[in-house]
C-alpha positions, 0 to 999 in steps of 0.5 A: 443495461448489460444483458444478464447473460453478459453480467453472469459471464463477467461475474464468473470470470471475475470470481475465477480471477478473485480466487487466482488474486486472493487464494494463490499459493504465494505472495511472491507470485503476486497473490495474497489471501483474504486471511493475510490481509484481515490478519493485519487489520484485526491485529489487537495491538501494535506488537502483534500488528508488527509481528504479523507484518514481519511474518507476511514479509518473511513469506517473500523473502523481504529482509526488513521494513520501516514505517515513517512519517513526514511532518515536514517535507525534508524531515522524516520520523521512523516510528518502527523498523526491523531488519535494516541493521541500524540504518534508520537510526544512522539516517536520522541521527546524522541529518540525511533526511534533508538531502535524501532523494528517497524522502524527497520523492516520498514527499511528492509521490503517491504511487509505489516506487523502487529504491533502485530506480531512485538510485538510478536517476541520481547516479550523476549526483555525487552527494546523493550517490554518497547516501545510497553507498552508505545505505549499502553498508548497511545492507540496503541495495533495493527495495519498495517504497509505499507512500501513504498519503491522505487528503488532510495532508499527512504523509508517510510511507513504508519501506520494505527491504527486498532484493532486486530479483524478488521485486516482481510486478505482482509482488509489488502490487500485493506488498503495496496493498499490505503496506497500506493496510499496516500503515492504516492499522498502525495509526489506529492502534497508536492513536486510539482513534475510533474511525467514524461511521462512514457507511457506503451506500449500496451503490457505492459498496458495489462499485468498491467490491468490483474495484477491489477485484481489480476491475476498471471503471469501464468494466464496473460500468458494464456489469452495473449497468451505469455509466463510467462517469457514474462509477467515478462519481461514487468512488470519488465520494468514497475516497473523499469520505475516507480521506484517501488519494488513490484507488488502492488506498480507498479499497483498503480502507473499505476492507479495514473498515469492513464496508466491503467484504473480500 
């Protein structure tokens, strides 16, 4: 068991980091407020949600976005997009989804990645480079792709068009969280599905609340006076219940369902 003084010291430090993360002055500096996040998950209809997400992206200089689903590995359905100058329509109508390195990576990845990273990887493949050069004609040269996966097999993504120099590590982390929240809320609003009551136990709530503050499993174990294996046991239970595959996505779902407060 960690000494009480150690818990208080760790708790104070975490609160300070919490304020820096969620109440910083700018998303472009890797900060975002609880107000921004809750504005997304509390949107009452699709139009309001898209407008709010677009407003958040405007804060960091993003120039466009698209949200899509992949019913098949090589097929993409673009549900909504803004600021991409007709690229999504051209991309789908001309059958480029089946031979796109971007779509192939979305189908197999669960972590966010940059458009330019994939471009660099296929720089020696003429067919792939032809697709990237076409995208440049529509003003797309870089951006962040956030894959969204579920345990049920659903695959989708949120693409955020953004200049290379603006895609700092902090901005990418913040955008990934917001994109997942946006995608999750969009699914609820479009299907009308009401999430089942999947409340957390007190210990699960403790674990996920600390994860939401960026703590590692080892940190949480020390704070709560349990083993890191027990921490991960509780985390995996929550992830399985919510159908999520990554820690970030699980935290987002906890916040969206009001299972934890931030």
